Structures are given as structure tokens and as C-alpha cells.
A tleap script that builds the chain and sets N, CA, C and O, in Angstrom:
source leaprc.protein.ff14SB
mol = sequence {
  NMET GLU ILE VAL TYR GLY LEU ASN GLN VAL
  GLU ASN VAL ALA ASN GLU LEU LEU LYS LEU
  THR ASN PHE LYS ILE LEU LEU PHE ARG GLY
  GLU MET GLY SER GLY LYS THR THR LEU ILE
  LYS SER LEU VAL LYS ALA LEU GLY SER LYS
  ASP GLU VAL SER SER PRO THR PHE SER ILE
  VAL ASN GLU TYR LYS SER ASN ASN GLU THR
  ILE TYR HIE PHE ASP LEU TYR ARG ILE LYS
  ASP ILE GLU GLU ALA TYR ASN PHE GLY ILE
  GLU ASP TYR ILE ASN SER ASP ALA TRP ILE
  PHE ILE GLU TRP PRO ASP LYS ILE ASP SER
  ILE ILE PRO ASP GLY PHE ASN THR ILE GLU
  ILE LYS MET ALA SER LYS ASN LYS ARG ILE
  ILE LYS LEU ASN CTYR
}
set mol.1.N position { 93.323 84.202 91.018 }
set mol.1.CA position { 93.106 85.595 90.722 }
set mol.1.C position { 94.251 86.415 91.299 }
set mol.1.O position { 94.746 86.128 92.389 }
set mol.2.N position { 94.664 87.437 90.558 }
set mol.2.CA position { 95.767 88.290 90.996 }
set mol.2.C position { 95.310 89.745 91.005 }
set mol.2.O position { 94.632 90.204 90.085 }
set mol.3.N position { 95.693 90.460 92.060 }
set mol.3.CA position { 95.368 91.885 92.207 }
set mol.3.C position { 96.670 92.632 92.482 }
set mol.3.O position { 97.420 92.262 93.385 }
set mol.4.N position { 96.935 93.666 91.716 }
set mol.4.CA position { 98.082 94.537 91.968 }
set mol.4.C position { 97.513 95.850 92.508 }
set mol.4.O position { 96.588 96.419 91.929 }
set mol.5.N position { 98.071 96.321 93.615 }
set mol.5.CA position { 97.521 97.531 94.223 }
set mol.5.C position { 98.589 98.340 94.938 }
set mol.5.O position { 99.623 97.819 95.355 }
set mol.6.N position { 98.307 99.628 95.068 }
set mol.6.CA position { 99.148 100.519 95.849 }
set mol.6.C position { 98.665 100.514 97.287 }
set mol.6.O position { 97.507 100.193 97.554 }
set mol.7.N position { 99.530 100.864 98.202 }
set mol.7.CA position { 99.166 100.836 99.625 }
set mol.7.C position { 97.984 101.757 99.932 }
set mol.7.O position { 97.251 101.520 100.893 }
set mol.8.N position { 97.793 102.804 99.126 }
set mol.8.CA position { 96.660 103.700 99.349 }
set mol.8.C position { 95.340 103.087 98.869 }
set mol.8.O position { 94.283 103.690 99.054 }
set mol.9.N position { 95.385 101.913 98.262 }
set mol.9.CA position { 94.187 101.235 97.764 }
set mol.9.C position { 93.792 100.029 98.618 }
set mol.9.O position { 92.892 99.278 98.242 }
set mol.10.N position { 94.443 99.836 99.743 }
set mol.10.CA position { 94.254 98.608 100.516 }
set mol.10.C position { 92.811 98.429 100.999 }
set mol.10.O position { 92.330 97.298 101.073 }
set mol.11.N position { 92.118 99.510 101.326 }
set mol.11.CA position { 90.729 99.369 101.783 }
set mol.11.C position { 89.826 98.878 100.651 }
set mol.11.O position { 88.947 98.047 100.875 }
set mol.12.N position { 90.041 99.389 99.438 }
set mol.12.CA position { 89.274 98.907 98.286 }
set mol.12.C position { 89.563 97.437 98.010 }
set mol.12.O position { 88.657 96.663 97.702 }
set mol.13.N position { 90.825 97.064 98.125 }
set mol.13.CA position { 91.226 95.670 97.901 }
set mol.13.C position { 90.567 94.762 98.941 }
set mol.13.O position { 90.112 93.668 98.604 }
set mol.14.N position { 90.512 95.197 100.181 }
set mol.14.CA position { 89.878 94.396 101.241 }
set mol.14.C position { 88.405 94.149 100.919 }
set mol.14.O position { 87.921 93.023 101.041 }
set mol.15.N position { 87.701 95.189 100.511 }
set mol.15.CA position { 86.288 95.034 100.148 }
set mol.15.C position { 86.123 94.062 98.981 }
set mol.15.O position { 85.214 93.232 98.981 }
set mol.16.N position { 86.990 94.168 98.006 }
set mol.16.CA position { 86.928 93.284 96.844 }
set mol.16.C position { 87.218 91.832 97.243 }
set mol.16.O position { 86.540 90.910 96.789 }
set mol.17.N position { 88.224 91.642 98.089 }
set mol.17.CA position { 88.563 90.283 98.538 }
set mol.17.C position { 87.399 89.623 99.268 }
set mol.17.O position { 87.137 88.436 99.078 }
set mol.18.N position { 86.709 90.382 100.094 }
set mol.18.CA position { 85.574 89.804 100.824 }
set mol.18.C position { 84.471 89.350 99.873 }
set mol.18.O position { 83.752 88.396 100.171 }
set mol.19.N position { 84.332 90.018 98.741 }
set mol.19.CA position { 83.350 89.589 97.737 }
set mol.19.C position { 83.808 88.323 97.017 }
set mol.19.O position { 82.986 87.519 96.579 }
set mol.20.N position { 85.128 88.152 96.898 }
set mol.20.CA position { 85.679 87.048 96.117 }
set mol.20.C position { 85.941 85.779 96.926 }
set mol.20.O position { 85.978 84.683 96.366 }
set mol.21.N position { 86.121 85.923 98.230 }
set mol.21.CA position { 86.388 84.735 99.040 }
set mol.21.C position { 85.107 83.937 99.222 }
set mol.21.O position { 84.012 84.496 99.279 }
set mol.22.N position { 85.259 82.640 99.311 }
set mol.22.CA position { 84.082 81.810 99.519 }
set mol.22.C position { 84.148 81.036 100.830 }
set mol.22.O position { 83.366 80.113 101.058 }
set mol.23.N position { 85.078 81.418 101.677 }
set mol.23.CA position { 85.213 80.795 102.995 }
set mol.23.C position { 85.522 81.868 104.031 }
set mol.23.O position { 85.948 82.972 103.691 }
set mol.24.N position { 85.301 81.530 105.298 }
set mol.24.CA position { 85.584 82.470 106.386 }
set mol.24.C position { 86.954 82.238 107.004 }
set mol.24.O position { 87.360 82.972 107.906 }
set mol.25.N position { 87.674 81.220 106.526 }
set mol.25.CA position { 89.047 80.999 106.967 }
set mol.25.C position { 89.964 81.505 105.857 }
set mol.25.O position { 89.940 81.005 104.732 }
set mol.26.N position { 90.774 82.510 106.199 }
set mol.26.CA position { 91.706 83.086 105.236 }
set mol.26.C position { 93.126 82.912 105.757 }
set mol.26.O position { 93.452 83.336 106.865 }
set mol.27.N position { 93.963 82.284 104.942 }
set mol.27.CA position { 95.363 82.052 105.290 }
set mol.27.C position { 96.216 83.073 104.552 }
set mol.27.O position { 96.101 83.216 103.335 }
set mol.28.N position { 97.065 83.776 105.274 }
set mol.28.CA position { 97.887 84.830 104.697 }
set mol.28.C position { 99.338 84.384 104.634 }
set mol.28.O position { 99.957 84.063 105.648 }
set mol.29.N position { 99.861 84.374 103.420 }
set mol.29.CA position { 101.256 83.983 103.207 }
set mol.29.C position { 101.996 85.147 102.558 }
set mol.29.O position { 101.471 85.822 101.673 }
set mol.30.N position { 103.203 85.363 103.009 }
set mol.30.CA position { 104.023 86.443 102.465 }
set mol.30.C position { 105.185 86.696 103.394 }
set mol.30.O position { 105.130 86.391 104.585 }
set mol.31.N position { 106.236 87.258 102.833 }
set mol.31.CA position { 107.413 87.493 103.657 }
set mol.31.C position { 107.147 88.570 104.704 }
set mol.31.O position { 106.171 89.315 104.618 }
set mol.32.N position { 108.011 88.634 105.667 }
set mol.32.CA position { 107.925 89.640 106.720 }
set mol.32.C position { 107.894 91.026 106.078 }
set mol.32.O position { 108.721 91.335 105.221 }
set mol.33.N position { 106.944 91.855 106.493 }
set mol.33.CA position { 106.854 93.214 105.983 }
set mol.33.C position { 106.124 93.357 104.660 }
set mol.33.O position { 106.123 94.436 104.067 }
set mol.34.N position { 105.505 92.284 104.191 }
set mol.34.CA position { 104.830 92.355 102.888 }
set mol.34.C position { 103.457 93.009 102.969 }
set mol.34.O position { 102.894 93.383 101.940 }
set mol.35.N position { 102.907 93.155 104.179 }
set mol.35.CA position { 101.631 93.847 104.317 }
set mol.35.C position { 100.475 92.972 104.756 }
set mol.35.O position { 99.316 93.345 104.573 }
set mol.36.N position { 100.766 91.819 105.331 }
set mol.36.CA position { 99.701 90.914 105.789 }
set mol.36.C position { 98.829 91.576 106.846 }
set mol.36.O position { 97.604 91.581 106.725 }
set mol.37.N position { 99.445 92.131 107.873 }
set mol.37.CA position { 98.679 92.752 108.956 }
set mol.37.C position { 97.940 93.988 108.460 }
set mol.37.O position { 96.808 94.231 108.880 }
set mol.38.N position { 98.542 94.764 107.590 }
set mol.38.CA position { 97.878 95.951 107.038 }
set mol.38.C position { 96.619 95.550 106.286 }
set mol.38.O position { 95.578 96.192 106.425 }
set mol.39.N position { 96.711 94.491 105.490 }
set mol.39.CA position { 95.538 94.020 104.759 }
set mol.39.C position { 94.478 93.498 105.731 }
set mol.39.O position { 93.289 93.754 105.545 }
set mol.40.N position { 94.896 92.780 106.749 }
set mol.40.CA position { 93.947 92.258 107.740 }
set mol.40.C position { 93.237 93.399 108.457 }
set mol.40.O position { 92.037 93.310 108.714 }
set mol.41.N position { 93.953 94.466 108.782 }
set mol.41.CA position { 93.309 95.635 109.402 }
set mol.41.C position { 92.175 96.143 108.526 }
set mol.41.O position { 91.096 96.463 109.024 }
set mol.42.N position { 92.417 96.217 107.232 }
set mol.42.CA position { 91.389 96.699 106.306 }
set mol.42.C position { 90.247 95.700 106.159 }
set mol.42.O position { 89.095 96.103 105.998 }
set mol.43.N position { 90.542 94.419 106.210 }
set mol.43.CA position { 89.489 93.398 106.149 }
set mol.43.C position { 88.580 93.471 107.375 }
set mol.43.O position { 87.357 93.383 107.258 }
set mol.44.N position { 89.185 93.630 108.546 }
set mol.44.CA position { 88.409 93.738 109.786 }
set mol.44.C position { 87.490 94.955 109.708 }
set mol.44.O position { 86.318 94.881 110.076 }
set mol.45.N position { 88.030 96.074 109.226 }
set mol.45.CA position { 87.222 97.286 109.070 }
set mol.45.C position { 86.101 97.063 108.054 }
set mol.45.O position { 84.967 97.488 108.276 }
set mol.46.N position { 86.417 96.398 106.939 }
set mol.46.CA position { 85.421 96.133 105.894 }
set mol.46.C position { 84.298 95.224 106.398 }
set mol.46.O position { 83.180 95.271 105.884 }
set mol.47.N position { 84.591 94.408 107.390 }
set mol.47.CA position { 83.572 93.546 107.995 }
set mol.47.C position { 82.718 94.302 109.011 }
set mol.47.O position { 81.801 93.734 109.603 }
set mol.48.N position { 83.022 95.578 109.209 }
set mol.48.CA position { 82.195 96.416 110.065 }
set mol.48.C position { 82.678 96.592 111.484 }
set mol.48.O position { 81.962 97.154 112.313 }
set mol.49.N position { 83.877 96.125 111.783 }
set mol.49.CA position { 84.392 96.271 113.140 }
set mol.49.C position { 84.952 97.670 113.362 }
set mol.49.O position { 85.575 98.258 112.478 }
set mol.50.N position { 84.718 98.182 114.547 }
set mol.50.CA position { 85.274 99.480 114.934 }
set mol.50.C position { 86.470 99.281 115.883 }
set mol.50.O position { 87.058 100.246 116.370 }
set mol.51.N position { 86.817 98.000 116.134 }
set mol.51.CA position { 87.924 97.687 117.045 }
set mol.51.C position { 89.263 98.134 116.467 }
set mol.51.O position { 89.452 98.175 115.251 }
set mol.52.N position { 90.176 98.465 117.358 }
set mol.52.CA position { 91.536 98.803 116.969 }
set mol.52.C position { 92.272 97.500 116.649 }
set mol.52.O position { 92.361 96.612 117.497 }
set mol.53.N position { 92.790 97.390 115.443 }
set mol.53.CA position { 93.454 96.166 114.999 }
set mol.53.C position { 94.954 96.334 115.137 }
set mol.53.O position { 95.525 97.336 114.707 }
set mol.54.N position { 95.586 95.337 115.743 }
set mol.54.CA position { 97.041 95.341 115.866 }
set mol.54.C position { 97.549 93.923 115.637 }
set mol.54.O position { 96.788 92.957 115.695 }
set mol.55.N position { 98.816 93.821 115.382 }
set mol.55.CA position { 99.403 92.505 115.144 }
set mol.55.C position { 99.426 91.698 116.438 }
set mol.55.O position { 99.877 92.193 117.471 }
set mol.56.N position { 98.939 90.456 116.388 }
set mol.56.CA position { 98.974 89.611 117.588 }
set mol.56.C position { 100.279 88.824 117.717 }
set mol.56.O position { 100.274 87.682 118.177 }
set mol.57.N position { 101.383 89.429 117.315 }
set mol.57.CA position { 102.662 88.730 117.337 }
set mol.57.C position { 102.980 88.163 118.717 }
set mol.57.O position { 103.471 87.039 118.819 }
set mol.58.N position { 102.713 88.914 119.772 }
set mol.58.CA position { 103.054 88.429 121.108 }
set mol.58.C position { 101.906 87.713 121.783 }
set mol.58.O position { 102.131 86.813 122.592 }
set mol.59.N position { 100.678 88.093 121.468 }
set mol.59.CA position { 99.531 87.431 122.093 }
set mol.59.C position { 99.076 86.208 121.302 }
set mol.59.O position { 98.249 85.439 121.792 }
set mol.60.N position { 99.590 86.011 120.103 }
set mol.60.CA position { 99.240 84.932 119.167 }
set mol.60.C position { 97.878 85.147 118.516 }
set mol.60.O position { 97.745 84.960 117.307 }
set mol.61.N position { 96.855 85.538 119.295 }
set mol.61.CA position { 95.526 85.739 118.709 }
set mol.61.C position { 94.885 87.000 119.273 }
set mol.61.O position { 94.967 87.277 120.470 }
set mol.62.N position { 94.241 87.762 118.383 }
set mol.62.CA position { 93.431 88.908 118.783 }
set mol.62.C position { 91.999 88.642 118.348 }
set mol.62.O position { 91.758 88.019 117.314 }
set mol.63.N position { 91.065 89.112 119.134 }
set mol.63.CA position { 89.647 88.929 118.833 }
set mol.63.C position { 89.005 90.284 118.583 }
set mol.63.O position { 89.221 91.240 119.328 }
set mol.64.N position { 88.204 90.348 117.511 }
set mol.64.CA position { 87.493 91.572 117.165 }
set mol.64.C position { 86.013 91.240 117.007 }
set mol.64.O position { 85.655 90.119 116.645 }
set mol.65.N position { 85.167 92.209 117.278 }
set mol.65.CA position { 83.710 92.051 117.118 }
set mol.65.C position { 83.242 92.921 115.967 }
set mol.65.O position { 83.727 94.033 115.755 }
set mol.66.N position { 82.277 92.375 115.228 }
set mol.66.CA position { 81.756 93.094 114.073 }
set mol.66.C position { 80.357 92.602 113.747 }
set mol.66.O position { 80.161 91.403 113.552 }
set mol.67.N position { 79.394 93.486 113.684 }
set mol.67.CA position { 78.040 93.137 113.225 }
set mol.67.C position { 77.590 91.734 113.643 }
set mol.67.O position { 77.233 90.922 112.789 }
set mol.68.N position { 77.603 91.454 114.899 }
set mol.68.CA position { 77.187 90.151 115.439 }
set mol.68.C position { 78.095 89.000 115.018 }
set mol.68.O position { 77.706 87.837 115.129 }
set mol.69.N position { 79.275 89.302 114.546 }
set mol.69.CA position { 80.231 88.262 114.187 }
set mol.69.C position { 81.516 88.468 114.974 }
set mol.69.O position { 81.812 89.560 115.458 }
set mol.70.N position { 82.265 87.378 115.084 }
set mol.70.CA position { 83.560 87.424 115.735 }
set mol.70.C position { 84.626 87.195 114.678 }
set mol.70.O position { 84.443 86.402 113.755 }
set mol.71.N position { 85.739 87.897 114.825 }
set mol.71.CA position { 86.886 87.742 113.929 }
set mol.71.C position { 88.084 87.397 114.805 }
set mol.71.O position { 88.380 88.104 115.768 }
set mol.72.N position { 88.770 86.311 114.469 }
set mol.72.CA position { 90.005 85.943 115.163 }
set mol.72.C position { 91.170 86.155 114.210 }
set mol.72.O position { 91.153 85.687 113.072 }
set mol.73.N position { 92.170 86.859 114.686 }
set mol.73.CA position { 93.366 87.169 113.898 }
set mol.73.C position { 94.560 86.525 114.589 }
set mol.73.O position { 94.917 86.889 115.710 }
set mol.74.N position { 95.170 85.567 113.908 }
set mol.74.CA position { 96.317 84.830 114.449 }
set mol.74.C position { 97.594 85.260 113.766 }
set mol.74.O position { 97.610 85.506 112.560 }
set mol.75.N position { 98.664 85.351 114.533 }
set mol.75.CA position { 100.008 85.504 113.991 }
set mol.75.C position { 100.817 84.363 114.605 }
set mol.75.O position { 101.190 84.406 115.778 }
set mol.76.N position { 101.077 83.346 113.791 }
set mol.76.CA position { 101.738 82.137 114.295 }
set mol.76.C position { 103.251 82.166 114.103 }
set mol.76.O position { 103.912 81.138 114.252 }
set mol.77.N position { 103.796 83.314 113.780 }
set mol.77.CA position { 105.234 83.435 113.526 }
set mol.77.C position { 106.079 82.914 114.683 }
set mol.77.O position { 107.099 82.261 114.462 }
set mol.78.N position { 105.664 83.196 115.904 }
set mol.78.CA position { 106.472 82.866 117.071 }
set mol.78.C position { 106.260 81.456 117.620 }
set mol.78.O position { 107.043 81.003 118.455 }
set mol.79.N position { 105.214 80.750 117.166 }
set mol.79.CA position { 105.040 79.422 117.745 }
set mol.79.C position { 106.070 78.464 117.146 }
set mol.79.O position { 106.464 78.594 115.987 }
set mol.80.N position { 106.490 77.508 117.960 }
set mol.80.CA position { 107.549 76.593 117.535 }
set mol.80.C position { 107.024 75.426 116.720 }
set mol.80.O position { 107.662 74.989 115.762 }
set mol.81.N position { 105.842 74.915 117.111 }
set mol.81.CA position { 105.314 73.741 116.427 }
set mol.81.C position { 103.812 73.628 116.662 }
set mol.81.O position { 103.220 74.443 117.371 }
set mol.82.N position { 103.214 72.627 116.070 }
set mol.82.CA position { 101.771 72.449 116.147 }
set mol.82.C position { 101.312 72.171 117.584 }
set mol.82.O position { 100.191 72.510 117.964 }
set mol.83.N position { 102.180 71.560 118.363 }
set mol.83.CA position { 101.844 71.258 119.761 }
set mol.83.C position { 101.540 72.545 120.529 }
set mol.83.O position { 100.624 72.582 121.350 }
set mol.84.N position { 102.298 73.577 120.264 }
set mol.84.CA position { 102.060 74.872 120.918 }
set mol.84.C position { 100.695 75.425 120.518 }
set mol.84.O position { 100.006 76.033 121.337 }
set mol.85.N position { 100.305 75.217 119.261 }
set mol.85.CA position { 98.992 75.661 118.794 }
set mol.85.C position { 97.884 74.875 119.490 }
set mol.85.O position { 96.863 75.444 119.874 }
set mol.86.N position { 98.083 73.578 119.652 }
set mol.86.CA position { 97.097 72.771 120.384 }
set mol.86.C position { 96.950 73.278 121.815 }
set mol.86.O position { 95.846 73.296 122.359 }
set mol.87.N position { 98.053 73.688 122.424 }
set mol.87.CA position { 98.031 74.148 123.817 }
set mol.87.C position { 97.181 75.396 124.027 }
set mol.87.O position { 96.610 75.564 125.105 }
set mol.88.N position { 97.078 76.279 123.031 }
set mol.88.CA position { 96.215 77.446 123.217 }
set mol.88.C position { 94.832 77.235 122.595 }
set mol.88.O position { 94.040 78.173 122.517 }
set mol.89.N position { 94.540 76.019 122.157 }
set mol.89.CA position { 93.191 75.700 121.706 }
set mol.89.C position { 92.865 76.089 120.279 }
set mol.89.O position { 91.725 76.447 119.986 }
set mol.90.N position { 93.837 76.027 119.389 }
set mol.90.CA position { 93.640 76.434 118.001 }
set mol.90.C position { 92.447 75.735 117.355 }
set mol.90.O position { 91.739 76.337 116.549 }
set mol.91.N position { 92.222 74.473 117.704 }
set mol.91.CA position { 91.122 73.711 117.084 }
set mol.91.C position { 89.762 74.343 117.372 }
set mol.91.O position { 88.899 74.400 116.496 }
set mol.92.N position { 89.579 74.815 118.599 }
set mol.92.CA position { 88.300 75.451 118.943 }
set mol.92.C position { 88.057 76.689 118.088 }
set mol.92.O position { 86.936 76.943 117.649 }
set mol.93.N position { 89.107 77.445 117.860 }
set mol.93.CA position { 88.976 78.651 117.043 }
set mol.93.C position { 88.643 78.301 115.595 }
set mol.93.O position { 87.672 78.811 115.036 }
set mol.94.N position { 89.454 77.426 114.987 }
set mol.94.CA position { 89.292 77.181 113.550 }
set mol.94.C position { 88.054 76.354 113.222 }
set mol.94.O position { 87.639 76.296 112.064 }
set mol.95.N position { 87.469 75.724 114.216 }
set mol.95.CA position { 86.238 74.978 113.977 }
set mol.95.C position { 84.992 75.763 114.396 }
set mol.95.O position { 83.889 75.217 114.428 }
set mol.96.N position { 85.176 77.045 114.715 }
set mol.96.CA position { 84.045 77.897 115.065 }
set mol.96.C position { 83.457 78.482 113.786 }
set mol.96.O position { 83.964 78.237 112.692 }
set mol.97.N position { 82.400 79.245 113.928 }
set mol.97.CA position { 81.776 79.890 112.772 }
set mol.97.C position { 82.299 81.314 112.583 }
set mol.97.O position { 81.727 82.088 111.816 }
set mol.98.N position { 83.367 81.654 113.271 }
set mol.98.CA position { 83.930 83.007 113.206 }
set mol.98.C position { 84.774 83.174 111.944 }
set mol.98.O position { 85.153 82.198 111.297 }
set mol.99.N position { 85.056 84.426 111.614 }
set mol.99.CA position { 86.062 84.715 110.600 }
set mol.99.C position { 87.414 84.384 111.212 }
set mol.99.O position { 87.674 84.737 112.363 }
set mol.100.N position { 88.266 83.720 110.470 }
set mol.100.CA position { 89.593 83.326 110.948 }
set mol.100.C position { 90.629 83.847 109.962 }
set mol.100.O position { 90.625 83.466 108.791 }
set mol.101.N position { 91.515 84.717 110.433 }
set mol.101.CA position { 92.608 85.247 109.619 }
set mol.101.C position { 93.908 84.738 110.242 }
set mol.101.O position { 94.194 85.024 111.405 }
set mol.102.N position { 94.691 83.988 109.474 }
set mol.102.CA position { 95.910 83.376 110.028 }
set mol.102.C position { 97.130 83.804 109.234 }
set mol.102.O position { 97.245 83.517 108.043 }
set mol.103.N position { 98.047 84.499 109.915 }
set mol.103.CA position { 99.354 84.809 109.340 }
set mol.103.C position { 100.313 83.678 109.717 }
set mol.103.O position { 100.254 83.170 110.837 }
set mol.104.N position { 101.180 83.284 108.813 }
set mol.104.CA position { 102.150 82.205 109.001 }
set mol.104.C position { 101.449 80.863 109.287 }
set mol.104.O position { 101.764 80.205 110.279 }
set mol.105.N position { 100.505 80.455 108.428 }
set mol.105.CA position { 99.718 79.245 108.680 }
set mol.105.C position { 100.467 77.934 108.466 }
set mol.105.O position { 99.966 76.871 108.831 }
set mol.106.N position { 101.664 77.996 107.877 }
set mol.106.CA position { 102.389 76.765 107.565 }
set mol.106.C position { 102.640 75.888 108.790 }
set mol.106.O position { 102.808 74.675 108.659 }
set mol.107.N position { 102.668 76.483 109.962 }
set mol.107.CA position { 102.945 75.709 111.173 }
set mol.107.C position { 101.770 74.834 111.595 }
set mol.107.O position { 101.936 73.917 112.400 }
set mol.108.N position { 100.576 75.112 111.054 }
set mol.108.CA position { 99.405 74.298 111.420 }
set mol.108.C position { 98.688 73.736 110.188 }
set mol.108.O position { 97.527 73.338 110.276 }
set mol.109.N position { 99.371 73.704 109.048 }
set mol.109.CA position { 98.748 73.227 107.808 }
set mol.109.C position { 98.002 71.911 107.978 }
set mol.109.O position { 96.932 71.724 107.399 }
set mol.110.N position { 98.552 71.013 108.757 }
set mol.110.CA position { 97.973 69.670 108.872 }
set mol.110.C position { 96.624 69.640 109.584 }
set mol.110.O position { 95.905 68.647 109.477 }
set mol.111.N position { 96.261 70.699 110.308 }
set mol.111.CA position { 94.974 70.674 111.030 }
set mol.111.C position { 93.966 71.702 110.505 }
set mol.111.O position { 92.873 71.838 111.053 }
set mol.112.N position { 94.333 72.415 109.456 }
set mol.112.CA position { 93.390 73.381 108.888 }
set mol.112.C position { 92.306 72.600 108.150 }
set mol.112.O position { 92.609 71.798 107.265 }
set mol.113.N position { 91.043 72.832 108.512 }
set mol.113.CA position { 89.957 72.077 107.869 }
set mol.113.C position { 89.773 72.482 106.414 }
set mol.113.O position { 90.231 73.542 105.986 }
set mol.114.N position { 89.101 71.628 105.668 }
set mol.114.CA position { 88.750 71.992 104.296 }
set mol.114.C position { 87.888 73.242 104.350 }
set mol.114.O position { 87.153 73.455 105.314 }
set mol.115.N position { 87.976 74.051 103.334 }
set mol.115.CA position { 87.157 75.248 103.281 }
set mol.115.C position { 87.913 76.474 103.721 }
set mol.115.O position { 87.601 77.057 104.759 }
set mol.116.N position { 88.915 76.880 102.940 }
set mol.116.CA position { 89.681 78.088 103.243 }
set mol.116.C position { 90.160 78.709 101.940 }
set mol.116.O position { 90.206 78.050 100.901 }
set mol.117.N position { 90.511 79.972 102.009 }
set mol.117.CA position { 91.162 80.658 100.895 }
set mol.117.C position { 92.558 81.049 101.348 }
set mol.117.O position { 92.775 81.358 102.520 }
set mol.118.N position { 93.494 81.036 100.425 }
set mol.118.CA position { 94.853 81.481 100.704 }
set mol.118.C position { 95.095 82.796 99.977 }
set mol.118.O position { 94.780 82.943 98.796 }
set mol.119.N position { 95.655 83.735 100.701 }
set mol.119.CA position { 96.001 85.031 100.132 }
set mol.119.C position { 97.519 85.176 100.227 }
set mol.119.O position { 98.082 85.285 101.316 }
set mol.120.N position { 98.163 85.176 99.071 }
set mol.120.CA position { 99.616 85.341 99.017 }
set mol.120.C position { 99.908 86.795 98.670 }
set mol.120.O position { 99.364 87.334 97.707 }
set mol.121.N position { 100.772 87.424 99.462 }
set mol.121.CA position { 101.117 88.824 99.244 }
set mol.121.C position { 102.602 88.918 98.917 }
set mol.121.O position { 103.449 88.378 99.629 }
set mol.122.N position { 102.897 89.613 97.825 }
set mol.122.CA position { 104.293 89.851 97.436 }
set mol.122.C position { 104.486 91.344 97.237 }
set mol.122.O position { 103.576 92.056 96.813 }
set mol.123.N position { 105.685 91.800 97.551 }
set mol.123.CA position { 106.011 93.206 97.345 }
set mol.123.C position { 106.493 93.393 95.911 }
set mol.123.O position { 107.495 92.802 95.507 }
set mol.124.N position { 105.788 94.207 95.150 }
set mol.124.CA position { 106.217 94.546 93.791 }
set mol.124.C position { 107.215 95.699 93.853 }
set mol.124.O position { 108.151 95.768 93.057 }
set mol.125.N position { 107.003 96.599 94.807 }
set mol.125.CA position { 107.902 97.722 95.074 }
set mol.125.C position { 107.584 98.207 96.483 }
set mol.125.O position { 106.779 97.600 97.189 }
set mol.126.N position { 108.212 99.289 96.884 }
set mol.126.CA position { 107.992 99.804 98.240 }
set mol.126.C position { 106.520 100.092 98.515 }
set mol.126.O position { 106.042 99.856 99.625 }
set mol.127.N position { 105.801 100.596 97.526 }
set mol.127.CA position { 104.406 100.998 97.720 }
set mol.127.C position { 103.393 100.176 96.925 }
set mol.127.O position { 102.210 100.514 96.903 }
set mol.128.N position { 103.836 99.112 96.279 }
set mol.128.CA position { 102.914 98.267 95.499 }
set mol.128.C position { 103.005 96.823 95.960 }
set mol.128.O position { 104.081 96.312 96.268 }
set mol.129.N position { 101.837 96.178 95.999 }
set mol.129.CA position { 101.748 94.777 96.399 }
set mol.129.C position { 101.012 93.983 95.321 }
set mol.129.O position { 100.209 94.520 94.559 }
set mol.130.N position { 101.313 92.697 95.289 }
set mol.130.CA position { 100.626 91.775 94.405 }
set mol.130.C position { 99.977 90.716 95.303 }
set mol.130.O position { 100.644 90.080 96.119 }
set mol.131.N position { 98.676 90.545 95.134 }
set mol.131.CA position { 97.955 89.530 95.902 }
set mol.131.C position { 97.506 88.446 94.949 }
set mol.131.O position { 96.997 88.722 93.863 }
set mol.132.N position { 97.699 87.215 95.369 }
set mol.132.CA position { 97.126 86.080 94.661 }
set mol.132.C position { 96.120 85.438 95.598 }
set mol.132.O position { 96.465 85.035 96.709 }
set mol.133.N position { 94.879 85.343 95.150 }
set mol.133.CA position { 93.829 84.695 95.922 }
set mol.133.C position { 93.645 83.300 95.361 }
set mol.133.O position { 93.316 83.131 94.187 }
set mol.134.N position { 93.856 82.309 96.199 }
set mol.134.CA position { 93.704 80.905 95.793 }
set mol.134.C position { 92.471 80.320 96.447 }
set mol.134.O position { 92.233 80.510 97.640 }
set mol.135.N position { 91.698 79.614 95.662 }
set mol.135.CA position { 90.459 79.002 96.145 }
set mol.135.C position { 90.685 77.580 96.564 }
set mol.135.O position { 89.749 76.908 96.999 }
savepdb mol mol.pdb
quit
């Protein structure tokens, strides 16, 4: 499925994506600056969280609370290899019942369990994005 949207429509897109996904693990692929974190902010809000969402580029993972659920947001851009992910306990996170949002998932592809959706984001223009949701 493909969705084309303007940046002012990101909250609507987040709500729609949550209806269309069939897993709680979402992998976000897209070049730097394509809007992965912006979309994740809207997804966290759509899940009912009132937490302030920011990129976990330096902390690797941020945790948010929402309606009796936990959301983990990973930015794996800075990790060097899968060993570094094992060192911070990535397996415990991805095998939990929490929502898992992972930016730059290619570094841990080999340990991602079955049951995830991939969201590819491309820039169509400065203010337009194209999302491909893969099941």
C-alpha cells in the first residue's frame, strides 16, 4: 500500500497506518531527513501518549507510556553492529508485548522476529512524502 501526503497531514496518516498495520513491530526505512521521527511522533500521539517524543539518536531508545501500553522508539543509526544491540538488550525489547518503532533496522535484521510491518518513507518534494507499507 502506498500513501502520498503533505507534512500537514502526518497526524491523519499516523491514524490510518495504525488501522492498517497488523503487528506492533514497525520498521522505518528512509533516508536521513525523510520524516521517520516526525511520523513516529504522530504515531505515539495517535496511540494516546501525552509524552514528549524526541529522536533517540544519542540514547538509542526512548520509552513512552500510553493507555496501559509501552512504546519503545529506537534509532539505530549510531550503532556499529548487532553486537552493540545485544549489549543494550535489544532482544528483551523486541520480544516484549510493547509497540516497537525502529529507525535504521538494517543493523539488526537478522534478529527481528516474524511479525512486523515495514514503513518506507521517501521524499516526493520538500513538503510531500510517499509511504509504502509492507506487510
